[in-house]
C-alpha positions as CSV (number, residue, x, y, z in Angstrom):
1,E,5.0,-30.3,5.6
2,G,4.4,-26.7,4.6
3,R,1.0,-27.5,3.1
4,L,-2.1,-25.4,3.9
5,Q,-4.3,-27.1,6.4
6,P,-8.1,-26.9,6.1
7,I,-8.4,-25.9,9.8
8,F,-6.8,-22.5,8.8
9,F,-9.9,-21.7,6.8
10,K,-12.7,-22.4,9.3
11,T,-12.9,-18.7,9.9
12,I,-12.4,-15.6,7.8
13,C,-8.7,-14.9,7.3
14,F,-6.5,-11.9,6.5
15,G,-4.6,-12.3,3.2
16,S,-2.2,-10.3,1.1
17,R,-2.1,-9.6,-2.6
18,F,0.7,-11.4,-4.5
19,I,3.1,-9.0,-6.1
20,K,5.5,-10.1,-8.8
21,N,9.1,-8.9,-8.9
22,V,9.6,-7.6,-5.4
23,Q,12.7,-7.9,-3.3
24,P,13.0,-7.6,0.5
25,L,14.7,-4.4,1.6
26,T,17.1,-6.6,3.5
27,L,18.6,-7.8,0.2
28,F,20.2,-4.4,-0.1
29,A,22.8,-5.1,2.7
30,D,25.5,-3.4,0.6
31,E,24.5,0.2,1.5
32,D,26.8,1.8,-1.0
33,Y,25.2,-0.1,-3.8
34,A,21.7,0.6,-2.5
35,V,22.3,4.3,-2.0
36,Q,23.7,4.5,-5.6
37,H,21.1,2.4,-7.3
38,L,17.8,2.7,-5.4
39,A,15.4,5.3,-6.7
40,P,13.0,5.3,-3.7
41,D,9.8,7.2,-3.1
42,L,11.0,8.6,0.2
43,S,7.7,10.3,0.9
44,A,6.0,6.9,0.8
45,L,8.7,5.4,3.1
46,L,8.3,8.2,5.6
47,R,4.5,7.8,5.6
48,L,5.0,4.1,6.3
49,I,7.4,4.9,9.2
50,L,5.0,7.5,10.6
51,F,2.1,5.0,10.3
52,D,4.1,2.5,12.3
53,I,4.9,5.0,15.0
54,W,1.3,6.1,15.2
55,T,0.0,2.5,15.5
56,A,3.0,1.4,17.7
57,N,3.8,-1.4,15.3
58,E,6.7,-3.3,16.8
59,D,6.7,-5.8,14.0
60,R,8.5,-3.6,11.5
61,A,11.9,-2.8,13.0
62,P,15.5,-2.4,11.7
63,G,16.3,-6.1,12.2
64,N,13.0,-7.2,10.6
65,P,11.9,-4.3,8.3
66,N,9.0,-6.2,6.6
67,V,9.3,-4.0,3.6
68,L,9.6,-5.1,0.0
69,L,10.8,-3.0,-2.9
70,E,8.9,-3.1,-6.2
71,W,10.2,-1.3,-9.3
72,D,7.5,0.9,-10.8
73,E,8.0,1.4,-14.5
74,I,5.6,4.4,-14.7
75,S,7.3,6.5,-12.0
76,R,10.7,5.0,-12.5
77,R,11.1,4.6,-8.8
78,H,11.2,1.9,-6.3
79,R,7.9,1.5,-4.4
80,F,7.9,0.4,-0.8
81,V,5.5,-2.4,0.0
82,A,4.7,-2.9,3.6
83,I,4.0,-6.4,4.9
84,D,3.1,-7.7,8.3
85,H,1.2,-5.5,10.8
86,S,0.6,-8.3,13.4
87,A,2.4,-6.5,16.3
88,M,0.5,-3.2,16.2
89,F,-0.5,-1.5,19.5
90,N,2.8,-2.7,21.1
91,S,1.9,-6.4,20.3
92,N,-1.2,-6.3,22.5
93,S,-4.8,-5.2,22.5
94,L,-5.9,-1.6,22.7
95,M,-7.2,-2.2,26.2
96,F,-3.9,-0.8,27.5
97,E,-2.3,2.6,26.7
98,P,0.1,2.2,23.8
99,A,3.8,3.3,24.3
100,Q,5.7,5.2,21.7
101,L,8.2,3.3,19.7
102,T,11.8,4.2,20.5
103,W,14.4,5.4,18.0
104,E,15.9,1.9,17.9
105,D,12.5,0.4,17.1
106,S,11.9,2.7,14.2
107,L,13.0,2.0,10.6
108,L,14.5,5.5,10.8
109,S,17.4,4.0,12.8
110,M,18.4,1.7,9.9
111,P,21.7,3.0,8.5
112,L,20.4,2.4,5.0
113,V,17.3,4.5,5.6
114,G,19.5,7.3,7.1
115,R,21.8,7.3,4.1
116,L,18.9,7.3,1.6
117,L,17.3,10.3,3.5
118,R,20.6,12.2,3.5
119,R,21.2,11.5,-0.2
120,H,17.7,12.6,-1.3
121,K,17.0,15.2,1.4
122,K,16.0,17.8,-1.2
123,Q,13.0,15.6,-2.0
124,L,11.7,15.7,1.6
125,E,8.7,17.9,2.2
126,I,8.1,17.6,5.9
127,A,5.3,20.3,6.1
128,E,3.4,18.4,3.4
129,L,3.9,15.1,5.3
130,K,2.6,16.7,8.5
131,N,-0.5,18.0,6.8
132,R,-1.1,14.7,5.2
133,Y,-0.7,12.8,8.5
134,Y,-3.2,15.0,10.3
135,F,-5.6,14.7,7.3
136,C,-5.3,10.9,7.2
137,V,-5.8,10.6,11.0
138,H,-8.9,12.7,10.7
139,Q,-10.2,10.7,7.7
140,S,-9.5,7.4,9.5
141,R,-11.4,8.7,12.6
142,T,-14.4,9.6,10.4
143,L,-14.4,6.1,8.8
144,L,-13.7,4.3,12.0
145,P,-17.4,3.4,12.9
146,D,-18.0,1.8,9.5
147,V,-14.7,-0.1,9.6
148,V,-15.3,-1.5,13.1
149,S,-18.9,-2.4,12.4
150,G,-17.8,-4.1,9.2
151,A,-15.4,-6.5,10.9
152,P,-16.4,-10.2,10.4
153,T,-18.4,-11.6,13.3
154,D,-16.0,-14.6,13.5
155,W,-13.4,-12.2,14.8
156,N,-15.5,-11.7,18.0
157,I,-14.9,-8.0,18.1
158,E,-17.3,-6.1,20.3
159,P,-17.9,-3.0,18.2
160,K,-18.7,-0.5,21.0
161,L,-15.7,-1.7,23.0
162,M,-13.3,-1.6,20.1
163,L,-14.5,1.8,18.9
164,G,-14.1,3.2,22.4
165,A,-10.6,1.8,22.7
166,L,-9.5,3.1,19.3
167,E,-10.9,6.5,20.0
168,A,-9.4,6.7,23.5
169,R,-5.9,5.4,22.5
170,L,-5.1,5.8,18.8
171,F,-7.1,8.9,18.0
172,A,-6.5,10.8,21.3
173,D,-5.2,14.3,20.4
174,D,-2.3,13.9,22.7
175,W,-1.2,10.6,21.1
176,V,-1.6,12.0,17.6
177,D,0.5,15.0,18.4
178,E,3.1,13.1,20.4
179,T,3.4,10.7,17.5
180,F,4.4,13.4,15.0
181,Q,6.7,15.0,17.6
182,Y,8.6,11.6,18.1
183,F,8.6,11.1,14.3
184,S,10.2,14.5,13.8
185,E,12.9,13.9,16.4
186,Y,13.7,10.5,14.9
187,L,13.8,11.9,11.4
188,Q,16.3,14.5,12.6
189,Q,18.4,11.8,14.1
190,A,18.4,9.9,10.9
191,M,19.5,12.9,8.9
192,D,22.4,13.8,11.2
């Protein structure tokens, strides 16, 4: 019946904050209108796409972008709000090597995203994005032990195993570097 069932709350759950006045990116199917009227924070969108490539998040794809747009009165721009990260690590656990997302799996292959990037390409600061990416990966690695040890016991996460898997897979230098390389190639394709 669409009602919440008490069984859903027998363990700690993941929840999202309610945000008023947001619209799904998919509402902007008319690309001409969107390109003319959206005032996006492209740096934020590129950070989100880079994050998805780094975490091998298959859940956010061109056919299912899982991105909302919120108008920010202060910056006078549309803010991208990411939702749904349930298919990270190629929809499986970190016990297996992740595979890089393909161009077709990335939001960079969405025609609307490509048009927005081409229209606002003067705003793009790729060197700054790269520096921020490596800084954030480093900071995340530093905070990782506290994050893993802080997971609720109901989630049945073995901290040592999870920490080892994350270190070996997501934070491996080769994976981190390869991610930015793939991102750069996909970004170039989107701009062409």
